[in-house]
LUMLUMMI-659785 format. One record per residue (C-alpha): y negated, x negated, z; residue number from 1. Coordinates in steps of 0.02 Angstrom, whole numbers, always signed. Layout:
<atoms>
ATOM	Y	X	Z	NUM
...
</atoms>
This chain:
<atoms>
ATOM	-1743	-675	-709	1
ATOM	-1907	-577	-762	2
ATOM	-1935	-413	-664	3
ATOM	-1867	-243	-736	4
ATOM	-2018	-155	-808	5
ATOM	-2013	+31	-743	6
ATOM	-2033	+162	-887	7
ATOM	-2199	+233	-801	8
ATOM	-2200	+416	-825	9
ATOM	-2388	+443	-790	10
ATOM	-2434	+328	-916	11
ATOM	-2332	+409	-1058	12
ATOM	-2417	+574	-1021	13
ATOM	-2594	+503	-975	14
ATOM	-2628	+455	-1159	15
ATOM	-2610	+644	-1196	16
ATOM	-2725	+698	-1049	17
ATOM	-2850	+583	-1108	18
ATOM	-2868	+658	-1262	19
ATOM	-2879	+828	-1179	20
ATOM	-3016	+761	-1061	21
ATOM	-3124	+684	-1209	22
ATOM	-3140	+880	-1266	23
ATOM	-3199	+924	-1085	24
ATOM	-3037	+1035	-1059	25
ATOM	-2941	+1068	-908	26
ATOM	-2769	+964	-863	27
ATOM	-2651	+1016	-720	28
ATOM	-2527	+876	-654	29
ATOM	-2388	+921	-549	30
ATOM	-2243	+826	-462	31
ATOM	-2108	+901	-373	32
ATOM	-1963	+808	-288	33
ATOM	-1825	+906	-211	34
ATOM	-1680	+857	-110	35
ATOM	-1519	+950	-101	36
ATOM	-1400	+966	+30	37
ATOM	-1281	+836	-19	38
ATOM	-1418	+713	-36	39
ATOM	-1432	+715	-226	40
ATOM	-1600	+782	-308	41
ATOM	-1725	+768	-435	42
ATOM	-1903	+732	-471	43
ATOM	-2008	+828	-592	44
ATOM	-2171	+786	-670	45
ATOM	-2273	+888	-783	46
ATOM	-2432	+894	-864	47
ATOM	-2507	+1063	-920	48
ATOM	-2649	+1092	-1048	49
ATOM	-2732	+1246	-1051	50
ATOM	-2761	+1358	-1224	51
ATOM	-2926	+1274	-1286	52
ATOM	-2836	+1106	-1255	53
ATOM	-2690	+1143	-1357	54
ATOM	-2812	+1191	-1496	55
ATOM	-2901	+1024	-1499	56
ATOM	-2748	+910	-1463	57
ATOM	-2650	+954	-1610	58
ATOM	-2453	+931	-1631	59
ATOM	-2437	+855	-1456	60
ATOM	-2243	+820	-1494	61
ATOM	-2313	+682	-1634	62
ATOM	-2419	+618	-1472	63
ATOM	-2288	+591	-1362	64
ATOM	-2179	+418	-1349	65
ATOM	-2047	+438	-1220	66
ATOM	-1895	+342	-1293	67
ATOM	-1909	+216	-1150	68
ATOM	-1916	+366	-1018	69
ATOM	-1752	+444	-1111	70
ATOM	-1671	+271	-1095	71
ATOM	-1707	+263	-900	72
ATOM	-1619	+431	-876	73
ATOM	-1785	+550	-887	74
ATOM	-1756	+720	-959	75
ATOM	-1913	+773	-1066	76
ATOM	-1952	+950	-1111	77
ATOM	-2089	+1030	-1197	78
ATOM	-2228	+1061	-1248	79
ATOM	-2180	+1244	-1172	80
ATOM	-2304	+1379	-1159	81
ATOM	-2292	+1474	-999	82
ATOM	-2365	+1640	-926	83
ATOM	-2493	+1535	-829	84
ATOM	-2586	+1511	-986	85
ATOM	-2549	+1343	-994	86
ATOM	-2430	+1223	-1114	87
ATOM	-2318	+1119	-1008	88
ATOM	-2236	+946	-1032	89
ATOM	-2107	+909	-912	90
ATOM	-1989	+762	-861	91
ATOM	-1859	+760	-744	92
ATOM	-1745	+637	-670	93
ATOM	-1591	+659	-550	94
ATOM	-1550	+546	-416	95
ATOM	-1371	+534	-322	96
ATOM	-1424	+488	-147	97
ATOM	-1568	+499	-36	98
ATOM	-1620	+314	-53	99
ATOM	-1654	+322	-223	100
ATOM	-1798	+443	-213	101
ATOM	-1914	+298	-181	102
ATOM	-1857	+216	-335	103
ATOM	-1879	+362	-449	104
ATOM	-2062	+404	-367	105
ATOM	-2098	+226	-415	106
ATOM	-2063	+252	-602	107
ATOM	-2184	+408	-607	108
ATOM	-2325	+253	-624	109
ATOM	-2274	+89	-553	110
ATOM	-2241	+21	-376	111
ATOM	-2430	+6	-369	112
ATOM	-2471	+187	-425	113
ATOM	-2507	+347	-326	114
ATOM	-2347	+358	-234	115
ATOM	-2315	+228	-105	116
ATOM	-2159	+210	+17	117
ATOM	-2056	+374	-14	118
ATOM	-1909	+391	+89	119
ATOM	-1797	+515	+130	120
ATOM	-1660	+513	+288	121
ATOM	-1525	+636	+344	122
ATOM	-1453	+622	+526	123
ATOM	-1310	+730	+571	124
ATOM	-1228	+770	+753	125
ATOM	-1093	+885	+806	126
ATOM	-1259	+990	+867	127
ATOM	-1361	+997	+711	128
ATOM	-1418	+917	+540	129
ATOM	-1602	+845	+524	130
ATOM	-1697	+802	+370	131
ATOM	-1852	+692	+359	132
ATOM	-1951	+655	+212	133
ATOM	-2107	+530	+206	134
ATOM	-2219	+456	+81	135
ATOM	-2413	+433	+32	136
ATOM	-2507	+499	-107	137
ATOM	-2651	+375	-152	138
ATOM	-2773	+440	-264	139
ATOM	-2909	+334	-216	140
ATOM	-2926	+262	-382	141
ATOM	-2982	+419	-459	142
ATOM	-2915	+471	-624	143
ATOM	-2858	+270	-644	144
ATOM	-2726	+322	-522	145
ATOM	-2637	+422	-661	146
ATOM	-2668	+286	-789	147
ATOM	-2556	+131	-834	148
ATOM	-2595	-49	-872	149
ATOM	-2521	-30	-1053	150
ATOM	-2639	+112	-1079	151
ATOM	-2789	+22	-1016	152
ATOM	-2751	-134	-1121	153
ATOM	-2744	-19	-1280	154
ATOM	-2904	+65	-1236	155
ATOM	-2994	-115	-1223	156
ATOM	-3159	-160	-1147	157
ATOM	-3155	-72	-971	158
ATOM	-3018	+16	-1009	159
ATOM	-2974	+188	-949	160
ATOM	-3109	+173	-828	161
ATOM	-3243	+152	-952	162
ATOM	-3179	+306	-1052	163
ATOM	-3175	+412	-899	164
ATOM	-3364	+366	-864	165
ATOM	-3412	+421	-1035	166
ATOM	-3329	+589	-1014	167
ATOM	-3412	+616	-839	168
ATOM	-3580	+573	-929	169
ATOM	-3560	+688	-1065	170
ATOM	-3487	+836	-964	171
ATOM	-3603	+815	-818	172
ATOM	-3476	+813	-681	173
ATOM	-3349	+712	-602	174
ATOM	-3174	+692	-685	175
ATOM	-3090	+764	-519	176
ATOM	-3165	+935	-568	177
ATOM	-3072	+928	-740	178
ATOM	-2896	+882	-659	179
ATOM	-2790	+958	-539	180
ATOM	-2660	+880	-446	181
ATOM	-2518	+956	-347	182
ATOM	-2364	+873	-266	183
ATOM	-2233	+967	-186	184
ATOM	-2076	+902	-71	185
ATOM	-1931	+1009	-33	186
ATOM	-1782	+955	+86	187
ATOM	-1651	+1076	+140	188
ATOM	-1737	+1190	+248	189
ATOM	-1910	+1131	+225	190
ATOM	-2043	+1106	+103	191
ATOM	-2237	+1051	+91	192
ATOM	-2363	+1072	-43	193
ATOM	-2511	+958	-62	194
ATOM	-2667	+964	-170	195
ATOM	-2736	+785	-163	196
ATOM	-2905	+765	-236	197
ATOM	-2943	+618	-367	198
ATOM	-3051	+488	-297	199
ATOM	-3008	+530	-114	200
ATOM	-3047	+379	-7	201
ATOM	-2924	+415	+100	202
ATOM	-2718	+434	+55	203
ATOM	-2636	+570	+105	204
ATOM	-2472	+552	+210	205
ATOM	-2326	+671	+176	206
ATOM	-2207	+714	+301	207
ATOM	-2071	+847	+284	208
ATOM	-1952	+883	+427	209
ATOM	-1810	+1021	+462	210
ATOM	-1667	+1035	+586	211
ATOM	-1524	+1155	+569	212
ATOM	-1404	+1202	+713	213
ATOM	-1231	+1196	+670	214
ATOM	-1175	+1365	+648	215
ATOM	-1006	+1338	+716	216
ATOM	-1083	+1264	+876	217
ATOM	-1191	+1410	+887	218
ATOM	-1049	+1540	+878	219
ATOM	-952	+1439	+1011	220
ATOM	-1104	+1432	+1131	221
ATOM	-1130	+1616	+1103	222
ATOM	-956	+1673	+1130	223
ATOM	-944	+1551	+1289	224
ATOM	-1101	+1639	+1352	225
ATOM	-1028	+1819	+1328	226
ATOM	-872	+1770	+1410	227
ATOM	-963	+1694	+1565	228
ATOM	-1085	+1857	+1577	229
ATOM	-930	+1965	+1564	230
ATOM	-845	+1858	+1704	231
ATOM	-995	+1872	+1820	232
ATOM	-1009	+2063	+1795	233
ATOM	-827	+2092	+1834	234
ATOM	-848	+1971	+1990	235
ATOM	-994	+2071	+2042	236
ATOM	-903	+2228	+2004	237
ATOM	-747	+2179	+2101	238
ATOM	-865	+2133	+2259	239
ATOM	-964	+2303	+2240	240
ATOM	-796	+2408	+2250	241
ATOM	-720	+2288	+2390	242
ATOM	-893	+2316	+2484	243
ATOM	-882	+2526	+2477	244
ATOM	-711	+2510	+2537	245
</atoms>
């Protein structure tokens, strides 16, 4: 039985980003992973184009081909202008349990893409509840980390990397100065924002943790402590009165 093909989200948006880069404009890529208290959550991937880019790209809606993403459960919105001066295309997918986060992150641009080994665990006891989210962001392949094998094949020759080389030669600066990447991870009670650099030789480890003490337990401990203190004060008072007599 053949392996199921992942609907690589970055690959669907990378073609649009490439058009923007060819014009020397700026691109923003944001990935937000959120886990709720019941263990469900969502992953949102967004590509933002500045005003100049939108003027050069043309009708962005006609250039996006996202039928396979929608069939795989992703909800695609935009392009939508925002107050930051960028026009954003966003795709969001929800998951029902913490164990599904890794699967959704793999769909962003494949199991060998920029996101590796993403996991969320929850541990509970009568005393507290703890959350841990871990993963790795690997952009060591530069902007090719945002590409997709199908896109490389469509470009032919040296693929995405060859086109990027031509852009760098024309613009006189590395591609990482034209692309901003931001990844945020949020669990109940904790969050982290990472801004990895394209082409960085070292993968970026991500670790978000939080611990919340059981509120009822805290109230109980406080009540016991107050009662114990009151008992001690009464005992000392009775000893003091007895001593005076």
